[in-house]
C-alpha positions in Angstrom: 132.9 115.0 19.3 131.7 118.3 17.9 128.8 118.6 15.5 128.0 121.7 13.6 125.5 122.7 11.0 127.4 124.4 8.2 124.9 126.2 6.1 127.3 128.9 5.0 130.0 126.5 3.8 130.5 124.7 0.5 132.1 121.3 0.2 135.7 121.4 -1.1 135.2 118.3 -3.1 131.9 118.9 -4.9 130.9 122.6 -4.2 127.5 121.6 -2.8 126.3 123.1 0.5 127.6 121.2 3.5 124.7 120.3 5.8 126.6 119.0 8.8 130.2 118.6 9.9 131.6 116.4 12.7 135.0 116.8 14.3 136.4 114.1 16.4 139.7 112.8 17.8 141.5 110.5 15.4 144.8 108.6 15.7 146.8 106.1 13.7 150.2 104.4 13.7 152.7 105.8 11.2 155.2 103.7 9.2 157.8 104.1 12.0 155.4 102.6 14.5 154.7 105.8 16.4 151.1 106.8 17.3 150.0 110.0 15.7 147.0 111.8 17.2 144.9 114.6 15.7 141.4 115.7 14.9 139.5 114.7 11.8 136.6 116.6 10.3 134.0 115.0 8.0 131.3 116.8 6.1 127.8 115.6 5.1 126.8 116.8 1.7 125.6 115.4 -1.6 129.0 113.9 -2.6 129.0 111.7 0.5 125.9 109.8 -0.7 127.9 106.8 -1.9 127.9 105.7 1.8 124.6 104.0 2.7 124.6 105.7 6.1 125.1 109.2 4.6 122.5 108.5 1.9 119.8 107.6 4.5 120.6 110.7 6.6 120.6 112.9 3.5 117.2 111.4 2.5 115.7 112.2 5.8 117.0 115.8 5.7 115.7 116.3 2.1 112.3 114.7 2.7 111.6 116.1 6.2 113.5 119.4 5.8 115.8 118.4 8.7 115.1 117.1 12.2 112.0 118.1 14.2 110.2 116.6 17.2 108.3 114.2 15.0 111.3 112.6 13.4 113.9 113.1 16.1 114.3 109.4 17.0 114.8 108.5 13.4 117.2 111.4 12.9 119.2 110.4 16.0 119.5 106.8 14.8 120.6 107.8 11.3 123.0 110.4 12.6 124.5 107.8 15.0 124.9 105.3 12.2 126.6 107.9 10.0 129.0 109.0 12.7 130.0 105.4 13.4 130.7 104.8 9.7 132.9 107.9 9.3 134.8 107.1 12.5 135.5 103.5 11.4 139.1 102.7 10.4 139.5 102.6 6.6 140.0 99.3 4.8 143.8 98.9 4.4 143.4 97.3 1.0 141.1 100.0 -0.3 143.5 102.7 1.1 146.5 101.0 -0.6 144.6 100.8 -3.9 143.6 104.5 -3.7 147.3 105.5 -2.9 148.4 103.5 -6.0 145.8 105.2 -8.2 147.0 108.6 -6.8 150.6 107.9 -7.6 149.6 106.7 -11.1 147.8 110.0 -11.7 144.4 108.3 -11.9 142.8 110.3 -9.1 
């Protein structure tokens, strides 16, 4: 896993400043049953606040102006929770629904 602060980069989805990016190994099985391996990158910014894990981490960064020695244990816990949430496999039903919306031109 690679973590980076990305103060010079804007989010492609919302245009807000990206505060943190995480890159990690990611793999899935395609429709033919073959395993596909790659790298996934996720960004932490304002548009990720729908996730409770991201919202808590963003709140700490906003209120405390980022990690320091006083809030390091809380920051580490919130960061770990966010990283676990973004690495989790997506819900297949939600993914299928999003694909159907995309094909219907609704996204």
